[in-house]
Structure formats: C-alpha cells, structure tokens
All heavy atoms as an XYZ file, in Angstrom:
881
protein
N      36.363     14.902    130.296
C      36.375     16.089    131.032
C      35.191     16.969    130.745
O      34.777     17.227    129.663
C      37.633     16.852    130.710
C      37.675     18.203    131.468
C      38.905     16.076    131.109
N      34.520     17.438    131.813
C      33.418     18.305    131.570
C      33.723     19.698    132.270
O      34.340     19.663    133.366
C      32.129     17.642    132.348
C      31.584     16.424    131.767
C      32.386     15.237    132.109
O      32.686     15.026    133.234
N      32.798     14.353    131.200
N      33.339     20.591    131.577
C      33.552     22.046    131.961
C      32.248     22.754    132.123
O      31.497     22.858    131.252
C      34.514     22.713    130.977
C      35.809     22.138    130.666
C      36.605     22.848    129.586
C      36.629     22.166    131.976
N      32.081     23.370    133.260
C      30.758     24.079    133.537
C      31.142     25.537    133.854
O      31.712     25.708    134.867
C      29.995     23.476    134.708
C      28.750     24.135    134.976
C      27.660     23.985    133.932
O      27.499     22.953    133.403
N      27.118     25.129    133.461
N      30.678     26.473    133.002
C      31.072     27.844    133.098
C      29.819     28.594    133.668
O      28.756     28.223    133.441
C      31.481     28.493    131.825
N      30.110     29.681    134.323
C      28.949     30.538    134.958
C      29.509     31.975    135.049
O      30.729     32.094    135.032
C      28.533     29.951    136.301
O      29.650     30.010    137.220
N      28.689     32.893    135.239
C      29.095     34.219    135.602
C      28.794     35.300    134.517
O      29.224     36.448    134.720
N      28.376     34.938    133.330
C      28.135     35.884    132.269
C      26.980     36.733    132.535
O      26.284     36.539    133.551
N      26.783     37.826    131.674
C      25.688     38.714    131.987
C      25.782     39.919    131.129
O      26.637     40.023    130.213
N      24.891     40.904    131.326
C      24.813     42.176    130.742
C      25.165     43.257    131.681
O      24.635     43.327    132.782
C      23.344     42.407    130.276
C      23.068     43.907    129.738
C      23.805     44.091    128.496
C      21.540     43.971    129.443
N      26.236     43.911    131.307
C      26.733     45.020    132.167
C      27.029     46.316    131.305
O      27.114     46.291    130.033
C      28.072     44.664    132.920
C      27.763     43.474    133.842
C      29.200     44.316    131.932
N      27.189     47.486    131.973
C      27.573     48.665    131.279
C      29.077     48.809    131.108
O      29.824     48.134    131.834
C      26.985     49.843    132.119
C      25.441     49.960    132.183
C      24.954     51.196    132.897
O      25.762     51.813    133.690
N      23.694     51.586    132.524
N      29.485     49.639    130.176
C      30.887     49.881    130.059
C      31.481     50.334    131.303
O      30.964     51.066    132.085
C      30.932     50.893    128.987
C      29.708     50.683    128.132
C      28.588     50.316    129.101
N      32.728     49.842    131.647
C      33.414     50.173    132.853
C      33.167     49.261    134.032
O      33.764     49.394    135.082
N      32.123     48.444    133.919
C      31.822     47.476    134.956
C      32.681     46.267    135.058
O      33.582     46.155    134.147
C      30.296     47.035    134.817
N      32.424     45.377    136.035
C      33.284     44.169    136.216
C      32.390     42.928    136.216
O      31.156     43.028    136.506
C      33.953     44.314    137.464
O      34.888     45.365    137.580
N      32.854     41.837    135.768
C      32.264     40.530    135.826
C      33.281     39.528    136.151
O      34.472     39.750    135.858
C      31.609     40.194    134.506
C      30.166     40.718    134.212
C      29.923     40.228    132.733
C      29.226     40.151    135.181
N      32.895     38.493    136.795
C      33.753     37.404    137.099
C      33.166     36.160    136.533
O      32.024     35.736    136.846
C      33.988     37.138    138.593
C      35.117     36.206    138.914
C      35.233     36.190    140.508
N      36.301     35.328    140.940
C      37.558     35.703    140.988
N      37.997     36.958    140.726
N      38.499     34.810    141.367
N      33.989     35.438    135.708
C      33.534     34.193    135.044
C      34.220     33.067    135.906
O      35.361     33.244    136.313
C      33.947     34.068    133.648
C      33.272     35.102    132.750
C      33.886     34.818    131.243
C      31.857     35.301    132.764
N      33.595     31.935    136.111
C      34.131     30.808    136.737
C      33.806     29.502    135.995
O      32.852     29.386    135.300
C      33.444     30.636    138.089
O      34.113     29.689    138.939
N      34.790     28.621    135.907
C      34.631     27.419    135.247
C      35.111     26.265    136.155
O      36.233     26.284    136.689
C      35.387     27.463    133.932
S      35.570     25.882    133.085
N      34.312     25.271    136.298
C      34.589     24.131    137.056
C      34.760     22.908    136.248
O      34.028     22.595    135.336
C      33.446     23.886    138.072
N      35.871     22.220    136.456
C      36.270     21.147    135.608
C      35.949     19.738    136.456
O      36.240     19.675    137.678
C      37.692     21.061    135.278
N      35.387     18.783    135.815
C      35.177     17.504    136.548
C      35.400     16.342    135.457
O      35.685     16.540    134.369
C      33.714     17.448    136.902
O      32.766     17.547    135.901
N      35.363     15.078    136.051
C      35.620     14.023    135.256
C      37.243     13.683    135.301
O      37.789     13.771    136.287
N      37.775     13.105    134.247
C      39.152     12.669    134.112
C      39.971     13.869    133.875
O      40.441     14.220    132.781
C      39.244     11.659    133.104
C      40.750     11.009    133.044
O      41.515     11.323    133.977
N      40.993     10.313    132.084
N      40.433     14.563    134.923
C      41.161     15.739    134.814
C      42.620     15.512    134.950
O      43.372     16.401    135.031
C      40.676     16.895    135.802
C      40.906     16.347    137.194
C      39.396     17.409    135.534
C      40.601     17.439    138.308
N      42.989     14.180    134.938
C      44.411     13.891    135.035
C      45.176     14.489    133.941
O      44.733     14.371    132.798
C      44.561     12.411    135.135
C      45.994     11.885    135.021
C      46.794     12.071    136.190
C      46.534     11.256    133.909
C      48.092     11.507    136.149
C      47.838     10.900    133.828
C      48.605     11.012    134.973
N      46.249     14.971    134.120
C      47.251     15.605    133.261
C      46.650     16.798    132.414
O      47.147     16.958    131.332
C      47.868     14.457    132.324
O      46.872     14.142    131.347
N      45.618     17.461    132.946
C      45.251     18.678    132.324
C      46.338     19.690    132.529
O      46.589     20.059    133.659
C      43.875     19.242    132.841
C      42.802     18.287    132.528
C      43.626     20.610    132.318
C      42.441     18.238    131.028
N      46.977     20.048    131.469
C      48.146     20.937    131.541
C      47.777     22.406    131.712
O      48.478     23.180    132.317
C      49.096     20.678    130.473
C      50.235     21.739    130.462
O      50.247     22.559    129.706
N      51.269     21.394    131.309
N      46.743     22.779    130.939
C      46.439     24.207    130.765
C      44.879     24.394    130.805
O      44.130     23.572    130.180
C      47.052     24.745    129.475
C      46.884     26.208    129.244
C      47.540     26.574    127.920
N      46.554     26.143    126.831
C      47.072     25.607    125.678
N      48.333     25.463    125.462
N      46.195     25.134    124.737
N      44.457     25.494    131.553
C      43.083     25.802    131.391
C      43.051     27.348    131.040
O      43.956     28.090    131.233
C      42.386     25.616    132.766
C      42.265     24.108    133.116
S      41.268     23.922    134.491
C      39.579     24.227    133.916
N      41.928     27.787    130.566
C      41.818     29.135    130.136
C      40.469     29.471    129.569
O      39.455     28.784    129.683
N      40.463     30.688    128.984
C      39.170     31.256    128.399
C      39.399     31.823    126.949
O      40.485     32.414    126.669
C      38.689     32.472    129.262
C      38.264     31.982    130.668
C      38.941     31.889    131.735
C      36.898     31.579    130.998
N      38.177     31.438    132.825
C      36.985     31.221    132.455
C      35.755     31.505    130.266
C      35.785     30.781    133.035
C      34.576     31.073    131.031
C      34.633     30.710    132.301
N      38.559     31.559    126.196
C      38.445     32.019    124.869
C      37.116     32.700    124.580
O      36.222     32.537    125.436
C      38.641     30.825    123.766
C      40.056     30.216    123.780
C      40.358     29.480    124.847
C      40.806     30.520    122.727
C      41.679     28.838    124.834
C      42.191     29.837    122.705
C      42.563     29.067    123.786
O      43.775     28.540    123.819
N      37.019     33.551    123.649
C      35.667     34.171    123.289
C      35.448     34.239    121.843
O      36.531     34.218    121.015
C      35.780     35.574    123.904
C      36.712     36.680    123.224
C      36.835     38.016    124.098
N      37.642     38.953    123.542
C      37.969     40.025    124.046
N      37.394     40.458    125.221
N      38.707     40.932    123.491
N      34.270     34.466    121.529
C      33.812     34.512    120.025
C      32.789     35.527    119.949
O      31.628     35.388    120.459
C      33.370     33.149    119.518
C      33.207     33.202    118.039
C      32.950     31.846    117.415
O      32.735     30.811    118.121
N      33.061     31.727    116.097
N      33.103     36.620    119.233
C      32.021     37.727    119.026
C      31.410     37.392    117.671
O      31.848     36.668    116.810
C      32.880     39.048    118.847
N      30.223     37.983    117.467
C      29.401     37.634    116.268
C      30.240     38.046    115.024
O      30.820     39.065    114.954
C      28.265     38.656    116.454
C      28.009     38.861    117.895
C      29.428     38.768    118.479
N      30.257     37.080    114.123
C      30.933     37.195    112.853
C      32.494     37.165    112.857
O      33.235     37.414    111.995
N      33.065     36.843    114.092
C      34.394     36.719    114.260
C      34.812     35.329    114.707
O      34.040     34.513    115.130
C      34.868     37.584    115.299
C      34.739     39.081    114.879
C      35.463     40.066    115.863
C      35.232     41.535    115.358
N      35.952     42.491    116.362
N      36.158     34.948    114.403
C      36.595     33.663    114.834
C      36.783     33.715    116.523
O      36.939     34.631    117.076
C      37.940     33.443    114.167
C      37.821     33.083    112.725
C      39.108     32.656    112.132
O      40.081     32.988    112.503
N      38.993     31.886    111.036
N      36.898     32.435    116.942
C      37.126     32.326    118.443
C      38.606     32.724    118.727
O      39.522     32.372    117.871
C      36.951     30.918    118.869
C      36.969     30.576    120.309
C      36.658     29.131    120.614
N      35.152     28.891    120.319
C      34.615     27.762    120.576
N      35.161     26.868    121.295
N      33.404     27.540    120.204
N      38.825     33.459    119.793
C      40.154     34.019    120.048
C      40.528     33.731    121.523
O      39.664     33.693    122.348
C      40.288     35.430    119.692
C      39.339     36.353    120.565
C      39.482     37.870    120.283
O      40.186     38.236    119.286
O      38.828     38.664    121.070
N      41.702     33.573    121.678
C      42.386     33.411    123.136
C      41.991     34.743    123.955
O      42.152     35.870    123.441
C      43.814     33.204    122.995
C      44.493     32.974    124.460
C      45.710     31.931    124.225
C      45.100     34.244    124.930
N      41.649     34.447    125.240
C      41.557     35.575    126.105
C      42.623     35.480    127.102
O      43.417     36.432    127.286
C      40.189     35.675    126.809
C      40.159     36.747    127.943
C      39.004     35.826    125.836
N      42.789     34.361    127.791
C      43.797     34.125    128.740
C      43.871     32.748    129.073
O      42.936     31.918    129.050
C      43.490     34.929    130.132
N      45.168     32.323    129.358
C      45.365     30.891    129.743
C      46.282     30.822    130.931
O      47.101     31.714    131.189
C      45.910     29.988    128.645
O      47.115     30.580    128.234
C      44.979     29.963    127.440
N      46.213     29.686    131.754
C      47.103     29.417    132.814
C      47.472     28.004    132.847
O      46.686     27.084    132.700
C      46.444     30.002    134.118
C      47.410     29.692    135.354
C      45.140     29.132    134.427
C      46.976     30.362    136.577
N      48.853     27.795    132.983
C      49.355     26.306    132.935
C      49.413     25.751    134.330
O      49.218     26.443    135.388
C      50.680     26.229    132.335
O      51.660     26.859    133.143
C      50.660     26.964    130.901
N      49.602     24.579    134.404
C      49.857     23.796    135.841
C      51.087     24.364    136.455
O      51.147     24.115    137.687
C      49.904     22.321    135.499
O      50.972     22.040    134.723
N      51.966     25.050    135.765
C      53.070     25.702    136.472
C      52.841     27.092    136.702
O      53.752     27.914    137.030
C      54.316     25.449    135.715
O      54.131     25.992    134.380
C      54.722     24.061    135.596
N      51.556     27.493    136.553
C      51.036     28.923    136.844
C      51.660     29.912    135.774
O      51.768     31.161    136.074
C      51.432     29.397    138.207
O      50.698     28.521    139.052
N      52.079     29.471    134.620
C      52.501     30.388    133.636
C      51.304     30.994    132.949
O      50.272     30.188    132.521
C      53.247     29.632    132.551
O      53.610     30.495    131.512
N      51.073     32.255    132.774
C      49.827     32.981    132.323
C      50.105     33.713    131.045
O      51.139     34.296    130.902
C      49.445     33.866    133.404
C      48.855     33.064    134.648
C      48.273     34.858    132.825
C      48.493     33.976    135.769
N      49.196     33.581    130.184
C      49.194     34.267    128.891
C      47.777     35.060    128.656
O      46.789     34.583    128.914
C      49.462     33.310    127.741
C      49.630     33.972    126.395
O      50.253     35.023    126.311
N      48.973     33.444    125.357
N      47.912     36.321    128.342
C      46.824     37.207    128.092
C      46.927     37.643    126.640
O      47.946     37.975    126.142
C      46.756     38.430    128.986
C      46.592     38.169    130.491
C      47.542     38.218    131.372
C      45.314     37.762    130.969
C      47.446     37.982    132.631
C      44.990     37.542    132.238
C      46.033     37.672    133.197
O      45.889     37.443    134.468
N      45.691     37.890    126.092
C      45.591     38.557    124.777
C      45.908     40.008    125.072
O      45.617     40.566    126.215
C      44.207     38.418    124.338
N      46.528     40.744    124.049
C      46.869     42.116    124.197
C      45.731     42.889    124.579
O      45.772     43.888    125.377
C      47.544     42.630    123.029
C      48.955     42.078    122.768
O      49.545     41.503    123.798
O      49.425     42.147    121.568
N      44.496     42.556    124.069
C      43.320     43.413    124.279
C      42.799     43.419    125.677
O      42.065     44.315    126.013
C      42.228     42.963    123.322
N      43.275     42.405    126.544
C      42.704     42.352    127.890
C      43.688     42.612    128.890
O      43.411     42.595    130.092
C      41.948     41.099    128.068
C      40.992     40.781    127.021
C      42.940     39.889    128.101
N      45.080     42.689    128.502
C      46.030     42.931    129.477
C      45.812     44.222    130.367
O      45.400     45.195    129.803
C      47.430     43.085    128.792
C      48.010     41.721    128.237
C      49.316     41.997    127.539
C      49.867     40.610    127.046
N      51.087     40.797    126.261
N      45.988     43.975    131.623
C      45.769     45.010    132.625
C      44.324     45.245    133.068
O      44.055     46.078    133.954
N      43.400     44.504    132.353
C      41.963     44.641    132.772
C      41.446     43.309    133.195
O      40.523     43.303    134.098
C      41.120     45.141    131.530
C      41.563     46.400    131.034
C      40.535     47.011    129.988
N      40.470     46.051    128.774
C      39.376     45.445    128.291
N      38.391     45.484    128.893
N      39.597     44.632    127.263
N      41.894     42.191    132.671
C      41.481     40.916    133.036
C      42.582     40.156    133.886
O      43.760     40.338    133.636
C      41.160     40.038    131.827
C      40.001     40.548    130.914
C      39.350     41.721    131.343
C      39.379     39.742    130.045
C      38.276     42.109    130.461
C      38.386     40.039    129.245
C      37.764     41.253    129.459
N      42.059     39.307    134.762
C      42.934     38.464    135.576
C      42.380     37.032    135.688
O      41.259     36.796    136.004
C      43.078     39.075    136.993
O      43.626     40.296    137.026
C      44.177     38.191    137.793
N      43.264     36.076    135.257
C      42.885     34.710    135.336
C      43.601     34.102    136.617
O      44.735     34.434    136.927
C      43.330     33.880    134.064
C      42.834     32.475    134.009
C      44.865     33.864    133.961
C      42.964     31.812    132.720
N      42.674     33.187    137.106
C      43.386     32.499    138.384
C      42.833     31.015    138.419
O      41.773     30.742    137.723
C      42.930     33.214    139.642
O      41.507     33.293    139.787
N      43.594     30.187    139.005
C      43.142     28.757    139.113
C      43.221     28.280    140.499
O      44.151     28.542    141.248
C      44.065     27.973    138.139
C      43.724     26.471    137.958
C      44.509     25.884    136.793
N      44.308     24.397    136.684
C      44.934     23.650    135.882
N      45.862     24.146    135.037
N      44.676     22.356    135.849
N      42.179     27.438    140.958
C      42.179     26.825    142.215
C      42.382     25.388    141.925
O      41.409     24.769    141.550
C      40.833     27.154    142.844
C      40.828     26.695    144.303
O      41.354     25.497    144.623
O      40.242     27.331    145.155
N      43.471     24.823    142.154
C      43.783     23.421    141.932
C      43.091     22.480    142.943
O      42.676     21.406    142.301
C      45.232     23.169    142.035
C      46.076     23.932    140.995
C      46.536     25.254    141.207
C      46.266     23.369    139.698
C      47.133     25.893    140.140
C      46.985     24.115    138.663
C      47.406     25.351    139.051
O      48.046     25.980    137.989
N      42.593     22.947    144.057
C      42.003     22.070    144.951
C      40.570     21.912    144.438
O      39.937     20.869    144.726
C      41.984     22.712    146.320
N      39.924     23.016    143.946
C      38.612     22.875    143.452
C      38.479     22.609    142.019
O      37.324     22.435    141.540
C      37.954     24.292    143.810
C      37.796     24.622    145.310
C      37.191     25.957    145.431
C      37.040     26.202    146.972
N      36.329     27.650    147.153
N      39.517     22.630    141.318
C      39.529     22.354    139.848
C      38.714     23.389    139.102
O      37.905     23.047    138.247
C      39.043     20.958    139.496
C      39.913     19.931    140.090
O      41.186     19.920    139.980
N      39.339     18.800    140.654
N      39.004     24.646    139.473
C      38.227     25.696    138.879
C      39.220     26.682    138.311
O      40.363     26.786    138.694
C      37.402     26.399    139.846
O      38.123     26.963    140.938
C      36.317     25.584    140.500
N      38.745     27.472    137.294
C      39.543     28.595    136.720
C      38.564     29.805    136.586
O      37.446     29.614    136.069
C      40.158     28.189    135.376
C      39.197     27.794    134.376
C      41.026     29.314    134.870
N      39.017     30.842    137.067
C      38.263     32.055    137.120
C      38.796     33.148    136.180
O      40.065     33.233    136.031
C      38.019     32.662    138.450
C      37.177     31.840    139.352
O      36.723     30.772    138.848
O      37.135     32.089    140.604
N      37.948     33.997    135.689
C      38.425     35.165    135.028
C      37.712     36.365    135.486
O      36.521     36.586    135.282
C      38.166     34.937    133.459
C      38.630     36.038    132.489
C      40.103     35.956    132.372
C      37.904     35.998    131.130
N      38.528     37.244    136.140
C      38.049     38.535    136.708
C      38.136     39.596    135.550
O      39.295     39.789    135.098
C      38.831     38.924    137.896
C      38.326     40.282    138.455
C      36.986     40.313    138.967
O      36.641     39.357    139.635
N      36.222     41.294    138.702
N      37.125     40.111    135.193
C      37.136     41.102    134.091
C      36.703     42.485    134.596
O      35.601     42.693    135.122
C      36.132     40.689    132.962
C      36.303     39.216    132.566
S      35.395     38.767    131.097
C      33.730     38.724    131.925
N      37.586     43.358    134.527
C      37.385     44.795    135.059
C      37.494     45.819    133.838
O      38.045     45.367    132.739
C      38.472     45.280    136.008
C      38.388     44.303    137.251
O      37.410     43.828    137.651
N      39.586     44.167    137.859
N      36.906     46.873    134.063
C      36.914     47.930    133.038
C      36.344     47.406    131.769
O      37.043     47.635    130.660
C      38.295     48.576    132.833
O      38.717     49.068    134.087
N      35.295     46.827    131.769
C      34.771     46.124    130.480
C      34.346     47.111    129.414
O      33.959     48.242    129.794
C      33.619     45.242    130.830
C      33.898     43.915    131.479
C      32.749     43.355    132.240
C      34.413     42.927    130.376
N      34.624     46.798    128.128
C      34.365     47.584    126.958
C      33.399     46.961    126.097
O      33.256     45.685    126.149
C      35.644     47.841    126.230
C      36.933     48.383    127.045
C      38.190     48.204    126.094
C      36.626     49.769    127.424
N      32.767     47.710    125.329
C      31.759     47.100    124.401
C      32.395     46.024    123.486
O      31.696     45.116    123.166
C      31.159     48.333    123.533
C      31.300     49.432    124.482
C      32.540     49.234    125.265
N      33.515     46.206    123.156
C      34.228     45.289    122.247
C      34.612     43.839    123.046
O      35.137     43.004    122.397
C      35.569     45.825    121.709
C      36.381     46.442    122.673
C      36.218     48.096    122.616
O      35.012     48.381    122.721
O      37.173     48.770    122.566
N      34.390     43.887    124.244
C      34.528     42.605    125.026
C      33.221     41.790    124.866
O      33.233     40.659    125.454
C      34.766     42.912    126.536
C      36.118     43.531    126.705
O      37.051     43.208    126.172
O      36.135     44.459    127.711
N      32.223     42.307    124.271
C      31.034     41.480    124.153
C      31.351     40.165    123.264
O      31.835     40.360    122.228
C      29.887     42.386    123.440
O      29.575     43.443    124.344
C      28.657     41.564    123.168
N      30.954     39.149    123.858
C      31.184     37.811    123.041
C      30.565     36.815    123.856
O      30.239     36.870    125.188
C      32.688     37.621    122.941
N      30.645     35.581    123.390
C      30.376     34.394    124.048
C      31.783     33.758    124.530
O      32.634     33.695    123.747
C      29.729     33.263    123.203
C      29.536     31.977    124.045
C      28.464     33.784    122.698
N      31.808     33.600    125.845
C      33.152     33.186    126.473
C      33.080     31.721    126.728
O      32.158     31.304    127.215
C      33.416     34.047    127.768
C      33.843     35.385    127.496
C      32.941     36.255    126.965
C      35.153     35.727    127.851
C      33.410     37.624    126.750
C      35.532     37.162    127.573
C      34.717     37.995    126.987
O      35.155     39.308    126.695
N      34.124     31.034    126.398
C      34.233     29.589    126.517
C      35.367     29.218    127.322
O      36.519     29.649    127.251
C      34.501     28.934    125.031
C      33.357     29.173    124.129
C      33.319     30.222    123.141
C      32.330     28.223    124.103
C      32.350     30.374    122.361
C      31.267     28.259    123.142
C      31.224     29.432    122.340
O      30.228     29.633    121.454
N      35.106     28.313    128.269
C      36.113     27.664    129.094
C      36.866     26.566    128.389
O      36.268     25.895    127.631
C      35.537     27.132    130.386
S      36.651     26.410    131.562
N      38.149     26.476    128.541
C      38.878     25.466    127.785
C      39.859     24.757    128.732
O      40.411     25.329    129.657
C      39.748     26.166    126.678
C      40.825     25.218    126.027
O      41.860     25.158    126.464
N      40.255     24.561    125.036
N      40.057     23.532    128.459
C      41.104     22.682    129.178
C      41.909     21.965    128.095
O      41.300     21.382    127.174
C      40.475     21.769    130.233
N      43.185     21.842    128.317
C      44.049     21.189    127.369
C      44.848     20.087    128.041
O      45.544     20.343    129.102
C      44.969     22.241    126.779
C      45.919     21.638    125.737
C      45.586     21.182    124.540
C      47.298     21.485    126.092
C      46.493     20.714    123.532
C      48.140     20.951    125.139
C      47.762     20.622    123.955
O      48.699     20.055    123.038
N      44.753     18.879    127.516
C      45.572     17.810    127.923
C      46.730     17.565    127.063
O      46.686     17.317    125.856
C      44.739     16.529    128.023
C      45.528     15.334    128.510
C      44.630     14.066    128.665
N      44.003     14.153    129.916
C      42.660     13.940    130.122
N      41.864     13.696    129.071
N      42.171     13.958    131.254
N      47.940     17.709    127.586
C      49.118     17.515    126.825
C      49.220     16.129    126.201
O      49.496     16.048    124.966
C      50.424     17.705    127.832
O      50.297     18.984    128.427
C      51.650     17.673    126.935
N      48.937     15.181    127.026
C      48.916     13.756    126.419
C      47.761     13.650    125.475
O      46.555     13.776    125.833
C      48.754     12.684    127.506
C      50.005     12.832    128.578
C      48.573     11.305    126.957
C      49.798     11.938    129.771
N      48.083     13.381    124.207
C      47.101     13.254    123.174
C      46.667     14.571    122.577
O      45.957     14.720    121.673
N      47.310     15.665    123.122
C      47.002     17.013    122.599
C      45.528     17.234    122.366
O      45.022     17.670    121.310
C      47.746     17.204    121.323
C      49.267     17.042    121.530
C      49.968     17.398    120.219
N      51.424     17.172    120.303
C      52.299     17.382    119.416
N      51.885     17.670    118.166
N      53.577     17.267    119.599
N      44.755     17.131    123.457
C      43.347     17.152    123.414
C      42.775     18.447    124.018
O      43.165     18.697    125.148
C      42.705     15.996    124.160
O      43.194     14.769    123.624
C      41.230     15.905    123.985
N      41.832     19.128    123.376
C      41.216     20.246    123.854
C      39.798     19.889    124.333
O      39.104     19.154    123.618
C      41.058     21.335    122.777
C      42.288     22.274    122.674
O      42.561     22.874    123.638
O      42.993     22.237    121.637
N      39.406     20.384    125.393
C      37.978     20.227    125.896
C      37.314     21.637    126.015
O      38.043     22.630    126.512
C      38.001     19.501    127.177
C      38.592     18.201    127.318
C      39.986     17.961    127.591
C      37.811     17.107    126.975
C      40.593     16.794    127.536
C      38.309     15.851    126.912
C      39.661     15.760    127.244
O      40.325     14.357    127.212
N      36.131     21.714    125.738
C      35.361     22.971    125.754
C      34.116     22.899    126.536
O      33.374     21.961    126.482
C      34.967     23.380    124.266
C      36.165     23.686    123.400
C      36.920     22.756    122.616
C      36.886     24.864    123.296
N      37.962     23.393    121.917
C      38.032     24.667    122.401
C      36.860     26.098    123.961
C      38.991     25.662    122.068
C      37.926     27.017    123.649
C      38.886     26.807    122.697
N      33.853     24.008    127.260
C      32.524     24.063    127.978
C      31.580     24.806    127.032
O      31.928     25.405    125.965
N      30.358     24.733    127.436
C      29.317     25.501    126.706
C      29.624     27.013    127.120
O      30.080     27.353    128.116
C      27.901     25.165    127.194
N      29.365     27.866    126.080
C      29.694     29.152    126.322
C      28.866     29.977    127.208
O      27.729     29.607    127.513
N      29.320     31.026    127.727
C      28.506     32.012    128.542
C      28.565     33.432    127.917
O      29.726     33.825    127.587
C      29.059     31.890    130.087
O      28.026     32.798    130.772
C      30.364     32.426    130.109
N      27.373     33.962    127.817
C      27.414     35.291    127.048
C      27.749     36.469    127.955
O      27.254     36.479    129.120
C      25.947     35.499    126.529
C      25.710     36.838    125.903
C      26.391     36.840    124.548
O      26.322     35.936    123.758
N      27.075     38.002    124.271
N      28.646     37.277    127.456
C      28.996     38.528    128.155
C      28.607     39.621    127.196
O      29.098     39.623    126.076
C      30.487     38.551    128.521
C      30.913     39.989    129.032
C      30.841     37.521    129.528
N      27.744     40.549    127.649
C      27.374     41.674    126.859
C      27.691     42.969    127.618
O      27.249     43.089    128.783
C      25.785     41.640    126.511
O      25.597     40.419    125.826
C      25.443     42.785    125.611
N      28.476     43.817    126.945
C      28.804     45.146    127.546
C      28.070     46.251    126.688
O      28.436     46.498    125.520
C      30.305     45.293    127.607
C      30.643     46.679    128.252
C      30.966     44.169    128.179
N      27.049     46.877    127.259
C      26.414     47.817    126.458
C      25.700     48.843    127.496
O      25.386     48.559    128.673
C      25.275     47.198    125.743
O      24.390     48.127    125.058
N      25.688     50.091    126.983
C      24.957     51.080    127.763
C      23.458     51.186    127.382
O      22.677     52.044    127.957
C      25.678     52.549    127.548
O      25.718     52.803    126.196
C-alpha cells in the first residue's frame, strides 16, 4: 500500500487547510484510514480516523475544527482543518490500517505550519 499526501503549507492562525491522501496498491481489506501528526519534540499522535463503516474518531484537540472524510471510489481520505491554531503546527502523516495482519501503512509526512 502506498500513501501519497498533499496539501500542507504555511498559514496564519484562524486560517484553513485541506490535506488529501491517496491510497494505491493492494488496498484490499484496508479497514481504517486517518491522519496523525508529530510536532517537534513530541510523539506522534492521532488526529482523526475513519473506518470502512464510516465510524469516525477525533482527538479532543481538534474536535469541532477538523473534519475527516473518505472517498471510497477514489481511495482517498481528506482532512479539512479550520480555525487553525499555532499548536496545530506539526508534520501530518496519512495512515492506513489493515485488519488482517494488523498492519499499519504510513505516507511521507506533510508539513503544516500555523504562524503569524
């Protein structure tokens, strides 16, 4: 499974960004896709995930500001980020999880910087 993310950048506080991740390869039985982030000096943390049954989970820090969505026909997962805060600054990673074998796949990160 290959994951290609796009959409990061530098924005001011309060602005919006949309991240997109396209999955390719053997995507059979990918149960869950989502986004994680890692800020400098911190561990990677969950941002949002969505399962194949459209069950969604958000980190408390992003609830009400971020929205995750999945296009099953295009094999993409998007993250709409609104009302961005400086603490949202991090490298964002796309993730896909295959239930069979309990395998995680990761894309190369995309930098999101929120600064005035």
